[in-house]
N, C-alpha and C positions, 0 to 999 in steps of 0.2 A: 270407646268405639268396642263393641263386643264382635268377637268371631263366631259366628253361629252357623249350624247346619240349617239351610233356609228351607229344607223339607220340612221342618218342624213347624213352620207357618200353617201347613195345610192339615186337615182332618184325615186320619189314616185311611188308606183304601178299603180296608175291611169294614169300615163303618156302613150302616144301612141308609144313612142319611143322603149320600151322594148318589149311589144307585137308585134310590127311590126318587131323588130329584130329577135324574136323567129320565127315567120312565115317566115321571109326571110331565115332564116338559113334552116328550113325544106325545104323550095322550092328550095334553091340552091343544097342542098343535093339530093333531087328527081331528079332533072334536071341532075346532073351529073352521078347519077346511071342510070338513063333511057337512056342517050344519050352517054356518054363519058367513063364510067367506069362500064362494064357490070359485074354484081356480082350476085350470087344466091339469092333466097328470104329470106333465112336464115340470110345470111350476111347483107343484107339492113335491117332486123328488129334489127340485133344487133348494126349497126352502128347509126341507128335512136335512139336506147335506150342510146347510149353513148351521143349521141347530147342533148337529153333532160335532162340527168343527168348534163352535162355541164351548160345547161340553168339554171336549178334549183340551182346549187351551185353559179354561177355568178350573177343571177338575183332575183330568187325567185320562189315561189310555183305558183303564177298566170300564169306567163310566162311558167313555166313548164307545167302545165295543158293545156294551149292553144297549146303549142307545140305538147304535146301527143294527143290531138284530130286531129290536123292537120296531124301529121305523121301516126295516124291511117287511116285517110281518103286517104291520099296519098298511103299508104301501100296497102289498097283495090283497089284504081283506077288503080294504074299503075303496080303493080307486082302481085296482085292475078288474077288467071284466073276466068272468061275471063277478059283480061286487057282491060281498057278504059271504064269500067262501075263499077258500085257500087255493082253489083250482085256478090255473091260467089257461084260457081258452087258445090263446094266440101264442105259438111258440117264440115269436119275436119279443113277446113280453117276458119270456123268461130271460131272454139275453138282456133285456132292459133291466130286469130286476137283481139279476147277478152283477151287472155291471155296477148298479147303484150300491150294491153291498160291497162289492170289492173296493169301490172308490170311496165310500165313507169309511172303511176299514184303514185303506192307505192313507186318507187324509188324516184320520184320528192319530195314527202313528207317527206321521210327520210332524204334526202339532205337538204331540208328546216330546218327541225328540227336539224340536225347537226350543219347547218351553224348559226341558232339562238343561240345553246347552245355555239357555239365559240365566237358569239358577247358577249353573257352574261358573259363568262368567260374572255374575254379581258376588259369588263366593270368592272367586280369586280376587276380584276387585277389593273386597273387604279385607282379605288377607294381606294385599299389597298396602292397603292404607295402614293396616295394623303394624307391618314391618317397617313402613316408612316413619310412623309415630315412634316406634320402640327404637330405630336407628338415631333419629333426631334427639331422643331423650339421652341416648347413650353419649352422643357426640357433644351435646350442649351441657353435660352433666358437671355441676360445680358444687359439690357437697362435701362435707366433712365427714360423711359416714363411708363405709367401703362400697367401692363401686359396684361390686356383685350384689349388695343388698339393694342399693338403688335399683338394679337392673330388675331384681326379683319383684321389687314393689312397682316398678313400672309395667312390668308384664301383667302383674295382677291388675293394675289399673287399666291398662289398655285392653286387654282380653277380658277383662271382667271376671277373673278366676278366683275362686275362693281361697285357693292356696297355691304358692310357688316356692319351691326350694331349689336353690342353686348350691351345689357342692364344688368348692374350688379345692383340686387335689393338692395344689403346692402349699396352701396353708392349712388343709385339713378343716376348714371351717364350712359349716353349712348356713347359707343366708336366706332368709325367709321373707316372703312377701305374702300379703292378704291377710284377711282375718282368720281363716280357718287352718286346720291342720289335717296331715295326711298320714294317719296312723298306721303303724306297722311297716313303712315304707323305707326305713333306713337301710335294710339289707340290700335291697334292689338298688338304692342310689349308689352304695358304696360298690356292688358288683358292676354296675354300669360304668362306673369310673375307672375301675381297674381292669376290666376284661371287655369292655365295649359292648355289653349286652343291651339289648331293648326289651323294655316290658311294657305292656298295654292291658289295661283292664277296661274292657267296654261298657261293663255293667256299672262300674263307678265312674268312667270316664277319667281314669288317671294313667298318665303316660310318663314312663321313666326312660330317658335316652342319654347317650353320651355326648359330651362337648368335646369336640377334637380340634386341635390347632396344629397344622403341619404334620397332619396324619398320626399325631400321637395323643391319647386320650388325656384331657386336662382337667376333667371335672364331669359332672353329670348334673341334669336338671329332672325335676319332678313337678308335673302340672296336673291339677285336678280340675275336673269340669271342662277340659279343653276338647274341642271338636275341630281337629286340624287336619288338612290333607298332609301327605307325606312331603309334598313340594314346601308347603309353608312350614312345617315342623323343621325341616332341614334349613330353611331359611333363618327360623327363629335360632336354631342351634349355631349357626354360623356367626349370626349377630352376637350372641352371648359369648362366642368363642373371642370375637374381636373386642369385645367390652372387657373381657378378663385379661387379655393381652394388654389392651390400653392401660389398665390399672397397673400390670406388672411394669410396663415401660414407665408410666408416671412415677411409681414408687423407686424405680431404679435412677430416674432423672433426679428425683427429690434427694435421694441419698447422694448421687454424686455432686449435686449442687450444695448440699450441706457441708460434704467435705471440702469443695473448693472454697466456700465462704469461711469454714473454719481455718482452712490454710491461710486464705487472704487476711482473715481477721488477725492470726498469729503475726503475720508479716507486717501488716500496718501497725499493730501494736507495738512490735519492736521497732520499728522505724520512728514512730512517735516518741517512744520511751528515750532511745538513743538520741534523738535530737533534743529532747527536753533535758535529757541528764548532762549534756554538754555545758550548759550554763552554770549550773551549781558546782559540777565538778571542777570546772575551770576557776570559779571562785574559790574553791576550797584548796585548789592546787596553788593558786596565787598567793593565797594567805599562808600556807605552810612553807611555800619557797621562800617567802619574805621573813617568816620567823628562823628558818634554819639558815638563811644567808647571812643573817646579822646576829652576832652573838650579843649584841648590847642594845636590843630592842627595849624601848622605853615600856614602862608598864602600862601607861595609858594606851599606847599603839598596839601592845600585845593584847590587852582586853578587847580592842577594836577588831583586831584580826580574828581573835576567838570567837567573838560575837557574829563576824561575817561567816565563819566556819560553822557555827551552831545553826544561824539561819538557814544557811544553804543545805546542811545536814537534814533540818526539818522539811526542806522543799523537796529533798530527794526521798525521804520517808512518806510524804504526801503523794509523789508520783507512784512510788511503789504501791501504796495503798489504793490508789485510784485504779491501777492495773489489775490489782487483786480483786476488787469489787466488780470491775467490768467483766473479768474473766469468770466470776462466780454467777453473775447475772446471765452471761451467754450460755453458760453450763445448765442453767435453771436451777441453782443451787442456793438461791437467797432464802434465807430461813429468818422468821420474825419472831422475835421475843416480845411480844406486845404487852404493854402495861399503861395504866392511866398516868399520863405526865402533864403537869402545868406548861401552857404554852410558854409563858414567860421565862420559865426555867431553861426550855430547850433553847430559846433564841438567845438568852444570856450565855449559856454555855458555848453556843457557836460563836458569839462575839468575843468572848474570852479567849477561845482558841485561834481565832483570826487577829487578835491584838496587833501582832507585829506587821502583818499586811496591811491594815486599815490605813497606816501612814498618816495617823493623826486626823482622818476623816470625821467630820460631824455626823453622827448618826441620829437622825429623827426617829425616835422609838414611840410607837404608839400600840403597845402591847399591854393591856391591863392586866393587874394581878388577880383580879378577880374573874378572869375568863373561864369558862369550863374547861376541864382537862381534855386532852386528846388521847385516843387509844393507839399508841405507836410503839415500835422500837426505838428506844431512846437514842441508842448509838446511831443507828442507820438515819434516823430524822435530822440528828446534829449534822451528819454528812450532807444531808439535802441543803440545809441553811448555809453550811460553809460554802459549798459549791455556789450557790446563788449569791452571797455575799461578796466572795471572791470574784465572781463575774461581774457584780456591780462595780467592784473596786477597778478592775482592769479595763473596763469598756467605758469609762467616765473620766472627766478631767480631774486632776490631782486634788483641787480644792472644793470640788463640787459635794454637796451632802447627799447621804443615802438615808432612804425613808423605809422603815419596817414597820408594817402595821398588822393588826389581826381583828377579825370581828366574827362573831357567830353567824351562821346562815344554815337554817334547817337543821339537819343532823351533822353538820361539818363546821369546822373552824377555818375560815379563809385568810390566809397569810398573803401580804404583798410585800415585795422588796423592789423598790423603785430606785433608778439611778438617773442621772441628767447627761447622759451620754449622747453618741451620735444618733441612736436609735437603729431600727432594724427595718427593712423593706417588707413589706407584707408578703410579697412571693417568697421570702427567703425565710419567714417565721416558722413554718412547719418544718423546715430543714434543720433548723439548729438543734433540734434534739436527737437527731441522727449521730450514730457513732462517728467520731473523726471528723464530724463537719466544723469548718471554721468560716466565720463570716466573710463575705467576698471583699470588704472594705478594709477588714483588719488582719487577715490571715498573714500578711507578710509584714505587719507592723508590731503586732502584740504577740508574745510568745503564748503556747498553749496545745494542749493535746487533743481537744475536741471531744475529751472523754467526760467532762464534768456534768454537761446538761443530759447527757445519754445517761449515766448513772443516776443522776436526780430524778429523770422521769421514771426509770423503771423502779426505783425505790418508792416513789410516789404511788404509782399504779398497784405495786405489791400491796400496798396498805389500803387498796380500794378507793384511793383518792385521785385527783385529777390536777395537771398543771398546765398552765398555758401563757402565753406572753401577749402583752398589749403593748403596741409600740407603732411610732411612726418615725419617718426620718428627720433627724434635728430635734426631736422631743423627748429624747430618752427611751427607757424601756422599763416596764413594770412586768415582773413575774408573779403569777398569781398561783397559788397552791392551796388546794384544799384536802384536808385531812379528817377522818372520821372522829366525832366525839366520843369520849368513852360511854358505853352502854348504848350506842346509837349507830345507825349505817348511814352513808350518804345516799340519799334518795336518787333514784335513776333519774 
């Protein structure tokens, strides 16, 4: 919707076309009444008056005044006796002629005033519609770009302006909207924001004005090609000020929420680790107590106790590593050292590391040696498979098999790790990848921190891959991981 000066729709008053048209209309009407349509003198005056009102309504006051004078002359010359002269024999006819002239001029002025008010009302309506559209665009804005830039682009679009610049004094940034530029305007923009000055160049239709909130300048705006009334401009400035203040409020709320989530994350992480540390620490302490309490521990018993201590120490180490990886992911500090790695090598390494936790499980391995290599960080990818294998072990029966398979698909290698456990409800499947989330049916029966799948998902996504789960209650769960092949990308 364009905010326009509605008077630009009409031909300028100085043009010769409209005055000539007004004179031609009176001439044609006079000719018809004189030669072809005989009517009495009163009717002629009335019809002249209607024509003058039509000219005033359609064209304007100047043309109507010219038509009034021409009609008065024609009225006198062709219809008042003695006809054919400008002399009026009856003094009463002078009164009638002057009355006609005054009436036509007054009617013309009233018509012009009414037309001007109509144009002003239409202009105000357009201004209100434009301000409403802009306010709606600001309130409903959901964009990853700065809100000030979004507002500048919306102003350019709604008002059809070639260039809009919004200067945010707090950030010191200028946000531009529209395809054009406003050369040499930077000084006026900065002065307006600093001192509250107003700049208007009617020749280039450029306006620079101050954005204020709470009586204090918060920035400035430059508009090129704008034709706005003072009321509309002030309304526009108020909307921009509210938009900038909304952006600052959102930014402050985001920082506060980030800080709150960070504290909540630390608290939850510490609670989870403290809870998980209790079990291995209890086992280690029981073993050391047993060794220290008896000076005659048999060699086989001593080896068993030391094996328990070693196993639980490894478990503690794994928990600490999980916490470190999750903290790095939260801080956005995951760094990938990508290289071409054979799929079978990665899976075999993960199984070797998980050997003590497999508890003699049967592993159905369908990962061919001749599969194309994947482009991954070897260490982080092994963490992915360790978590998924550990997840399969914990959430399935002791003697049930675990299936691991891989197949190429497009530019990716698709791995699947399947267990024969209880399965996962459909509503719960998206939640299991959230930090610290534990399944509703197992959280009180099976120990865990809820960090493993969150870490797994972030590592896979950092590689440009994808992970999902396919499961139904009572039918086990299959985790499907896509990783990019070396030299290729996973298609979108």
